[in-house]
N, C-alpha and C positions, 0 to 999 in steps of 0.2 A: 648107572649113570651118575648118581650123586657122588660116588666115590672118586670119579675122575675130576670133579670140581673142587673137592676138599683140598688137595695139595696146592692147587692154583690159588685158592682163597687164602691159604696160610702163607704162601709166598708173597702174595699181594699185601697182606697185612704186615709182613716183615719188611716190605720194600724191595724184595728180590724179584727180578724178572723171571718169567717162566721160560720154558724151552722155546726156541724160535722155529717156526715152520717155514723153512726156506723155499718150500714149494718146488717149482721147476729149477731153481738154482741150487738145490741141495747137493747135487753131484759136483758142481763147480766149487761150492764152499768147502765140501769135504776134501776135494783135490788140493785146494789152496791151504787148507789146514795141514795136510800131509807135507806140502812143499815148504811151508813156513815153520812147521814144527810147533805151531801154537793153535790153540782152540780159538775159534772165532768169537770175538767179544760181542756183547749184545749190541744190535745196530742202532738202538735209540736210547735216549735218556729223557727224563721228565723235563719239560721246558718251564719257562717262567709262569705260564698260564695253565700248567698242569697237562698240557697236550705233549705227546712224544715228539722229540726233535732228533735230528741226526747226531749220533755220538762221534766225537772226534777220534776216540780210540778205535772205533770200527773202521773209519777211513784210513787211519794209520796202519791198521792190520791189512786192509785191502791193498794198500800201496806196497806192502812188503817191507815196511820200515820197522826197525827194532822198537819194542815197547818203550814208550816215554820219549821217543825222538822229538815229538812236538808236544805231547800231552803230559810231560813230567810236571809234578807239582812245583818243583823249585823254579820252573820257568815263569810261573804265575801269569800265564796267558789266559785271557777269557776264551770261552768256547768259540766265539766268532773269529777271534784272531787265530786260534788253532786251525779252524776250518779254512780260513783264508790262506794261511801258510801251507797247509796241505794241498789246497786247490792250485796254488801257484808253484808247487813243487813238481819234481819229476820222479817217477818210479825208478829205482836203481837198475832194475832189469831193462827198462826202456832205454835209459842212458847208455848202458853197456852195449845194447844191441845197435844203437845209433853209432857209437864209437867204432864198433866192429865193421859196420858198413862203410864208414868214412875211411877207415884204415885200408879196407879192401879196395876202395876206389883209388886211394893214393898209391897203393902198390901197383894197381893196374896202370895208372898214368905214368909211373916211372919205369916201366919195363921197356927195354930196348926193342925197337921194331924188328920183326923177323926179316923183312926185306926192305931196304931203303928204296925210295922211289927212283926210278930210272928216267933220266932226261938227257937228250943229246946236248943241250946247252948248259954250260957250267959257268958260274961267276968266278972269275979268277981270284978276287980279293977274299971272299969268304969260303970258297969251295963248297958252297951250298947249291944244290940243283935248283934251277929256276926255269920256268917256261920261257921260250923265245918270245921277244916283243914283236908285235906287228907294227908296221909303219916305220921302219928304219930305226927303231930304238928310242924315239923321242916320246916322252909322256906329256909334253906341253901341247896345248891346242894349236892347230895350224895358224900361222900368221903372227904368233907371239915370239918375241925374241928373248934371249937370255939376258938377264940384268948384267950390267957391267960390273967389273970388280970393284970400282969406286962406289957404285950404288950399294952393293952388298956390304962394303965396309962401313958406309954411313949408317945403314940400318942396324948393323950389329953394334956400332958405337952408341947409337941412341938407346938400344936395349940394355947395354951394360950400365948406363947412367941411371936407369930407373930404379 
């Protein structure tokens, strides 16, 4: 038993983190390591008060971003800004999936219909099938008259001056 603690104590003295026990997530972490081709970075780092805090490099790896995408030293971003940028970002795989779905929807919308709707009444001006109107073809409420040509001209004249 004492031999198991000695390497951990030496690593702690040198400031190196020990191996991570991923527990029930070990299979998922291993799968993501195979997909990304990178070993999972240590998930925490020492905080200002000595307690472990979430490591931005781990979040970057989880999102499938290339190393240093947000955590590169030359960017000189503090840890909180790195985590904010990662939290507001989108995983490339998620964005690609959303674009595929949108393109599929657009393709489906622009397909020509197999059978155009059949209707006995056709509009002569646009040649578009329309249902027959009930009540003699008038859409005005009963008892209302059509505005005179002069009244329509006055309305359109006042609109054009605005």
